[in-house]
C-alpha positions as MATLAB code, in Angstrom:
seq = 'MTLQQILEDGKRNYPFLKAKQAEIHSAENRIKSVKTDYLPALVVQDQYTFSTNNNVTGAFWPNEGSALSPSGGIRPENIYTGTFGSSTSAVVDWRVFNFGKVKANVNSAKAELSRSQADYENEVFQHQVKIADAYLVLLINQKLVEAQRQNLERALVFKSVTDAAVSSGMRPGVDSSLAAAEFAKARLLLLESQRSEKSQRLRLSELAGVLEDSIQVDSMVFYSKLPNTLDGDGSFLKNPSLLFSQSQIDASLARSQAIRKSFLPSVSILAAGWARGSGVSNKDDSFRTDFSSGVGYQVYNYMFGISTRWNLTNIARVRNDYKSEQFQVERFKELYETQKLQVDRQLRESAIQLDLTLAQARLIPVQLEAAQTAFNQAEARYQSGLTDLFTLAQSVNTLNRAEIDRLINNGNVWRALLMKAAASGDLSIFLDQIGN';
ca = [
     -65.622 -126.808  116.544;
     -64.976 -123.929  114.176;
     -67.451 -121.129  113.631;
     -68.242 -122.323  110.088;
     -69.155 -125.790  111.385;
     -71.560 -124.389  113.957;
     -73.091 -122.014  111.413;
     -73.838 -124.968  109.143;
     -75.222 -127.031  112.030;
     -77.472 -124.183  113.120;
     -78.838 -123.628  109.621;
     -79.481 -127.341  109.184;
     -80.813 -128.284  112.637;
     -82.478 -125.264  114.258;
     -86.236 -126.045  114.506;
     -87.431 -122.481  113.918;
     -85.613 -122.358  110.580;
     -87.198 -125.688  109.646;
     -90.580 -124.127  110.410;
     -89.775 -121.280  108.012;
     -88.820 -123.817  105.339;
     -92.170 -125.543  105.812;
     -93.837 -122.155  105.343;
     -92.049 -121.799  101.999;
     -93.220 -125.247  100.875;
     -96.747 -124.306  101.904;
     -96.573 -121.136   99.781;
     -95.250 -123.141   96.818;
     -98.206 -125.504   96.971;
    -100.546 -122.563   97.395;
     -99.436 -121.313   93.964;
    -100.180 -124.730   92.464;
    -103.583 -124.695   94.134;
    -104.495 -121.246   92.801;
    -103.391 -122.181   89.283;
    -106.022 -124.934   89.224;
    -108.597 -122.146   88.863;
    -107.552 -122.049   85.209;
    -108.944 -125.582   84.807;
    -112.636 -126.342   84.204;
    -114.729 -127.590   87.094;
    -116.250 -131.026   86.518;
    -118.820 -132.296   89.020;
    -120.240 -135.798   88.612;
    -123.198 -136.968   90.685;
    -125.220 -140.148   91.009;
    -128.191 -140.275   93.378;
    -131.135 -142.421   94.403;
    -134.167 -140.754   95.949;
    -137.510 -141.565   97.527;
    -140.134 -138.850   97.222;
    -143.810 -138.236   96.689;
    -144.889 -138.904   93.126;
    -147.078 -135.785   93.189;
    -144.011 -133.728   92.309;
    -142.356 -132.937   89.041;
    -141.714 -136.345   87.566;
    -138.494 -137.768   88.874;
    -137.542 -135.126   91.442;
    -133.810 -134.916   92.231;
    -131.199 -132.932   94.167;
    -129.151 -130.270   92.327;
    -125.576 -130.936   91.308;
    -123.463 -128.813   93.733;
    -125.873 -125.924   93.470;
    -126.471 -126.357   89.715;
    -130.170 -127.094   89.173;
    -130.883 -128.851   85.889;
    -134.255 -128.532   84.182;
    -136.562 -131.461   85.104;
    -138.295 -133.582   82.520;
    -142.021 -134.335   82.460;
    -145.142 -132.530   83.635;
    -147.141 -132.162   86.799;
    -149.765 -134.746   87.760;
    -153.367 -133.470   87.603;
    -154.332 -135.057   90.919;
    -152.583 -134.956   94.308;
    -151.206 -138.387   95.154;
    -148.736 -138.452   98.004;
    -147.529 -142.011   97.667;
    -143.758 -142.144   97.615;
    -141.827 -143.522   94.645;
    -138.169 -144.191   94.035;
    -136.140 -142.148   91.595;
    -132.591 -141.788   90.320;
    -130.466 -139.148   88.658;
    -126.973 -139.077   87.229;
    -125.419 -135.841   86.024;
    -122.129 -134.322   84.941;
    -121.675 -130.560   84.854;
    -118.661 -128.744   83.382;
    -118.045 -125.089   84.235;
    -114.996 -123.578   82.549;
    -114.387 -119.918   83.245;
    -112.479 -119.155   80.065;
    -112.553 -115.378   80.567;
    -112.171 -113.943   84.062;
    -110.688 -110.516   83.243;
    -107.443 -111.182   85.141;
    -108.975 -112.463   88.375;
    -107.142 -115.801   88.380;
    -103.897 -114.183   87.254;
    -104.169 -111.675   90.094;
    -104.686 -114.510   92.572;
    -101.655 -116.350   91.161;
     -99.559 -113.189   91.426;
    -100.724 -112.767   94.999;
     -99.700 -116.332   95.796;
     -96.309 -115.778   94.146;
     -95.804 -112.599   96.159;
     -96.619 -114.555   99.314;
     -93.987 -117.125   98.312;
     -91.441 -114.342   97.838;
     -92.398 -112.981  101.247;
     -91.913 -116.412  102.847;
     -88.533 -116.820  101.155;
     -87.415 -113.355  102.269;
     -88.627 -114.157  105.778;
     -86.589 -117.356  105.775;
     -83.455 -115.633  104.449;
     -83.797 -112.935  107.092;
     -84.235 -115.496  109.870;
     -81.195 -117.447  108.631;
     -79.114 -114.278  108.551;
     -80.218 -113.114  112.004;
     -79.702 -116.618  113.380;
     -76.178 -116.802  111.999;
     -75.401 -113.433  113.561;
     -76.632 -114.792  116.901;
     -74.492 -117.918  116.489;
     -71.384 -115.898  115.640;
     -71.940 -113.601  118.606;
     -72.581 -116.533  120.960;
     -69.420 -118.170  119.596;
     -67.354 -115.072  120.416;
     -68.901 -114.736  123.870;
     -68.194 -118.405  124.628;
     -64.636 -117.996  123.371;
     -64.164 -114.976  125.649;
     -65.519 -116.973  128.581;
     -63.225 -119.891  127.788;
     -60.257 -117.519  127.790;
     -61.437 -115.979  131.054;
     -61.536 -119.432  132.665;
     -57.919 -119.963  131.596;
     -56.927 -116.553  132.955;
     -58.659 -117.153  136.289;
     -57.071 -120.595  136.519;
     -53.639 -119.004  136.067;
     -54.571 -116.388  138.656;
     -55.538 -119.167  141.055;
     -52.187 -120.860  140.479;
     -50.411 -117.587  141.321;
     -52.504 -117.197  144.444;
     -51.706 -120.773  145.479;
     -47.961 -120.189  145.042;
     -48.123 -116.993  147.096;
     -50.161 -118.709  149.768;
     -47.636 -121.574  149.992;
     -44.654 -119.203  150.135;
     -46.363 -116.939  152.645;
     -47.434 -119.824  154.876;
     -43.852 -121.092  154.886;
     -42.513 -117.633  155.735;
     -45.039 -117.198  158.546;
     -44.231 -120.659  159.933;
     -40.528 -119.772  160.030;
     -41.245 -116.474  161.756;
     -40.017 -114.368  158.848;
     -43.471 -112.871  158.225;
     -46.272 -111.821  160.565;
     -49.271 -114.114  160.934;
     -51.585 -111.592  159.286;
     -49.830 -112.264  155.970;
     -51.020 -115.860  156.087;
     -54.610 -114.688  156.559;
     -54.325 -112.197  153.689;
     -52.845 -114.850  151.408;
     -55.657 -117.242  152.314;
     -58.221 -114.523  151.542;
     -56.642 -113.813  148.154;
     -56.571 -117.531  147.374;
     -60.283 -117.851  148.244;
     -61.057 -114.804  146.090;
     -59.179 -116.349  143.166;
     -61.165 -119.561  143.561;
     -64.443 -117.630  143.579;
     -63.435 -115.801  140.406;
     -62.597 -119.098  138.718;
     -65.912 -120.664  139.745;
     -67.846 -117.648  138.473;
     -66.000 -117.730  135.124;
     -66.707 -121.461  134.817;
     -70.395 -120.846  135.498;
     -70.555 -118.195  132.773;
     -68.699 -120.475  130.368;
     -71.147 -123.351  130.899;
     -74.103 -121.016  130.448;
     -72.722 -119.671  127.171;
     -71.894 -123.182  125.983;
     -75.540 -124.184  126.426;
     -76.707 -121.060  124.624;
     -74.439 -121.729  121.643;
     -75.434 -125.389  121.439;
     -79.109 -124.375  121.553;
     -78.585 -122.083  118.551;
     -76.803 -124.957  116.799;
     -79.982 -127.019  117.215;
     -78.507 -129.748  119.450;
     -78.508 -128.901  123.148;
     -75.394 -130.168  124.898;
     -73.026 -128.857  127.569;
     -69.758 -130.250  126.215;
     -69.323 -128.203  123.041;
     -65.857 -126.677  122.658;
     -64.986 -123.894  120.226;
     -61.764 -123.236  118.358;
     -59.965 -119.927  118.981;
     -59.309 -119.711  115.216;
     -57.746 -116.286  114.505;
     -59.697 -114.303  117.061;
     -56.787 -114.075  119.519;
     -53.924 -114.046  117.032;
     -54.818 -110.869  115.152;
     -57.223 -107.960  115.056;
     -59.632 -107.345  112.154;
     -58.925 -104.786  109.480;
     -61.138 -101.733  109.280;
     -63.186 -101.497  106.118;
     -64.001  -98.326  104.242;
     -67.266  -99.484  102.725;
     -69.972  -97.357  101.194;
     -72.111  -97.779  104.289;
     -74.936  -99.306  102.265;
     -77.518 -101.221  104.250;
     -80.426 -101.379  101.807;
     -79.708 -105.052  101.058;
     -80.060 -105.969  104.704;
     -82.292 -109.107  104.852;
     -84.589 -107.446  107.374;
     -85.249 -104.601  104.920;
     -85.718 -107.022  102.038;
     -88.267 -108.884  104.148;
     -90.083 -105.641  104.935;
     -90.153 -104.805  101.218;
     -91.542 -108.255  100.424;
     -94.381 -107.611  102.874;
     -95.241 -104.442  100.959;
     -95.188 -106.310   97.649;
     -97.342 -109.136   98.999;
     -99.903 -106.674  100.367;
    -100.016 -104.825   97.033;
    -100.591 -108.128   95.203;
    -103.391 -109.048   97.607;
    -105.051 -105.676   97.069;
    -104.985 -106.184   93.291;
    -106.509 -109.647   93.661;
    -109.265 -108.185   95.851;
    -109.962 -105.364   93.376;
    -110.256 -107.760   90.432;
    -112.508 -110.167   92.336;
    -115.462 -107.864   91.545;
    -115.091 -108.383   87.779;
    -117.401 -110.814   85.921;
    -116.573 -114.248   84.591;
    -117.486 -115.744   81.230;
    -117.940 -119.500   81.414;
    -118.426 -122.281   78.921;
    -121.012 -124.614   80.440;
    -121.864 -128.171   79.514;
    -124.054 -130.716   81.238;
    -125.422 -134.164   80.611;
    -127.849 -136.058   82.787;
    -130.049 -139.137   82.917;
    -133.292 -139.405   84.874;
    -135.161 -142.285   86.392;
    -138.458 -142.337   88.328;
    -141.180 -144.650   89.563;
    -143.557 -142.350   87.672;
    -143.870 -143.388   84.057;
    -142.792 -140.825   81.497;
    -145.338 -142.222   79.019;
    -148.726 -142.691   80.729;
    -148.134 -140.960   84.104;
    -148.603 -144.211   86.032;
    -146.392 -144.888   89.013;
    -144.809 -147.854   90.774;
    -143.364 -147.898   94.280;
    -140.728 -150.641   93.939;
    -137.028 -149.706   93.914;
    -136.159 -151.367   90.606;
    -138.749 -149.262   88.761;
    -137.265 -146.013   90.106;
    -133.602 -146.586   89.323;
    -133.961 -147.372   85.640;
    -133.256 -144.342   83.435;
    -136.184 -143.110   81.350;
    -134.723 -139.996   79.716;
    -131.311 -138.686   78.757;
    -130.516 -135.004   78.166;
    -127.614 -132.709   77.440;
    -127.048 -128.984   77.362;
    -124.166 -126.593   76.632;
    -123.764 -122.876   76.267;
    -122.013 -119.718   77.447;
    -122.826 -117.908   80.663;
    -121.710 -114.599   82.161;
    -121.857 -114.179   85.913;
    -121.436 -110.832   87.642;
    -122.344 -110.345   91.280;
    -123.180 -106.653   91.225;
    -124.149 -106.468   94.888;
    -120.641 -107.618   95.796;
    -119.165 -104.227   94.977;
    -119.602 -102.790   98.491;
    -117.776 -105.662  100.182;
    -114.972 -105.665   97.605;
    -114.507 -101.909   97.873;
    -114.177 -102.081  101.658;
    -111.842 -105.077  101.496;
    -109.696 -103.227   98.967;
    -109.502 -100.122  101.166;
    -108.617 -102.328  104.148;
    -105.732 -103.917  102.232;
    -104.545 -100.498  101.063;
    -104.195  -99.483  104.695;
    -102.155 -102.647  105.207;
     -99.888 -101.513  102.363;
     -99.468  -98.168  104.084;
     -98.739  -99.960  107.360;
     -96.001 -102.099  105.822;
     -94.467  -99.035  104.141;
     -94.203  -97.242  107.475;
     -92.774 -100.379  109.096;
     -90.177 -100.454  106.317;
     -89.196  -96.859  107.027;
     -88.979  -97.660  110.740;
     -86.762 -100.660  110.030;
     -84.636  -98.527  107.727;
     -84.023  -95.965  110.476;
     -83.094  -98.693  112.957;
     -80.649 -100.400  110.595;
     -79.048  -97.071  109.680;
     -78.537  -96.301  113.375;
     -77.127  -99.770  114.040;
     -74.639  -99.415  111.184;
     -73.397  -96.051  112.442;
     -73.197  -97.270  116.028;
     -71.275 -100.387  114.994;
     -68.773  -98.265  113.055;
     -68.222  -96.066  116.112;
     -67.929  -99.115  118.355;
     -65.420 -100.785  116.023;
     -63.197  -97.682  115.943;
     -63.403  -97.359  119.728;
     -62.580 -100.995  120.500;
     -59.679 -100.947  118.034;
     -58.292  -97.851  119.753;
     -58.663  -99.603  123.117;
     -56.979 -102.712  121.735;
     -53.908 -100.643  120.905;
     -53.699  -99.389  124.505;
     -54.336 -102.728  126.189;
     -50.766 -104.051  125.645;
     -49.412 -100.918  127.324;
     -51.701 -101.493  130.302;
     -50.776 -105.181  130.483;
     -47.046 -104.496  130.265;
     -47.266 -101.868  133.006;
     -49.284 -104.212  135.221;
     -46.765 -107.022  134.662;
     -43.866 -104.707  135.513;
     -45.622 -103.466  138.651;
     -46.293 -107.042  139.731;
     -42.665 -108.100  139.200;
     -41.437 -105.132  141.204;
     -43.943 -105.722  144.014;
     -43.032 -109.403  144.124;
     -39.303 -108.615  144.359;
     -39.867 -105.978  147.045;
     -42.074 -108.336  149.031;
     -39.500 -111.128  148.916;
     -36.851 -108.630  150.041;
     -39.021 -107.499  152.915;
     -39.393 -103.959  151.538;
     -43.182 -104.015  151.234;
     -46.165 -105.818  152.724;
     -48.416 -108.516  151.299;
     -51.335 -106.096  150.855;
     -49.335 -104.072  148.299;
     -48.352 -107.257  146.495;
     -52.001 -108.415  146.447;
     -53.013 -105.123  144.840;
     -50.443 -105.641  142.080;
     -51.736 -109.193  141.539;
     -55.300 -107.899  141.198;
     -54.140 -105.189  138.791;
     -52.333 -107.761  136.656;
     -55.386 -110.061  136.681;
     -57.630 -107.159  135.683;
     -55.293 -106.205  132.818;
     -55.237 -109.790  131.538;
     -59.030 -109.961  131.642;
     -59.369 -106.575  129.938;
     -57.147 -107.804  127.107;
     -59.253 -110.907  126.586;
     -62.577 -109.066  126.734;
     -61.446 -106.172  124.552;
     -60.025 -108.483  121.912;
     -63.344 -110.331  121.723;
     -65.285 -107.058  121.672;
     -63.339 -105.866  118.610;
     -64.540 -108.894  116.670;
     -68.053 -108.501  118.076;
     -68.107 -104.893  116.879;
     -67.080 -106.059  113.397;
     -69.837 -108.663  113.553;
     -72.401 -105.992  114.444;
     -71.212 -103.907  111.481;
     -71.657 -106.912  109.199;
     -75.107 -107.549  110.688;
     -76.223 -103.963  110.100;
     -74.789 -103.995  106.560;
     -76.652 -107.231  105.831;
     -73.464 -108.882  104.608;
     -71.970 -111.501  106.920;
     -69.000 -111.946  104.587;
     -67.604 -108.681  106.001;
     -66.997 -110.684  109.161;
     -66.382 -114.179  107.795;
     -63.827 -113.125  105.145;
     -61.502 -111.890  107.887;
     -61.452 -115.153  109.790;
     -60.792 -117.388  106.781;
     -62.358 -120.752  105.986;
];
């Protein structure tokens, strides 16, 4: 699989990113919910009651806290016999003027949506950086397995040649033991590299969202060329982590404005209509206790008007809530500055690391060529009987180390470029150099 394929799989399948998407959808519906505050509230109620008839004629329960004026008078004598009653009401409460309270709540919900979106974009970016790094580490491990397999093949050839020479009496028996030890060491190195490769394969497949131990990655251009150094402006202010931190500040500011405006009054247009029924007659004050007499409506009423509500005693709570949110704003601002310092450091460190690994990459071929030459000379001298097997084994180990250093350093150059792209907040710095 290519890196681009795994990046797409990870973005599409990774559960944590799906959770962030669900958070965005939740914030979107929260905006729709808050906007319904612009609409009038309509509460319809129908009830049947059984109460003493010595009450206000046709007693009833209020409509969601709205108590409508009862009809009729109070009986002159105390009679506690229960009678049935009924009431149907419809109350409309439309807060046509709220002095920006609803708008502030909508803006707060929109800011929360922006925060969720920035959070998601940051998580996607960080996740793709992790995938790219895991891809490079797995590729390095795959190359190391190949190198250790070749080293094992060399050790096997030497062991076979040495065993034959010892059997014919041309070499001392200790050479056979040394060759066997080097062969066992080569096998151990191969097993260890295979273990690391399998571990990295699982890690990469986990980030891709489908855990499996058979994923294979394409070398692409990572071992055919080195990346070009970029002379960018060093800007990191568009890093998704900083954008997310800024969105937290904005969301907290929007919440504080919504809290501050919640103290303001509301002007409502009110309308109500209701019908009343009771076992107590509205004409001659007589009463009946059967159900059918209580459920029939006797009177019908309506009412409309304008009302202003202002909870003056709420000012202390609102003031403290506002101050609390202002401290949250200050907290998010300081977290932003902290994040800014960290990203700036990471960008500078990645630039230093990229220059260093590129300089090392230019020296690696010299080291590898020298190790190959030393091995060829040691092999020729050993076959001519001019040196011992221990010297040859040292040259083999040096050559193996040089081959491994080349593979690791080559991968580290690309990893350093990836870290620079991660700190800059622009993954295209890395992806543009590997092609599509």
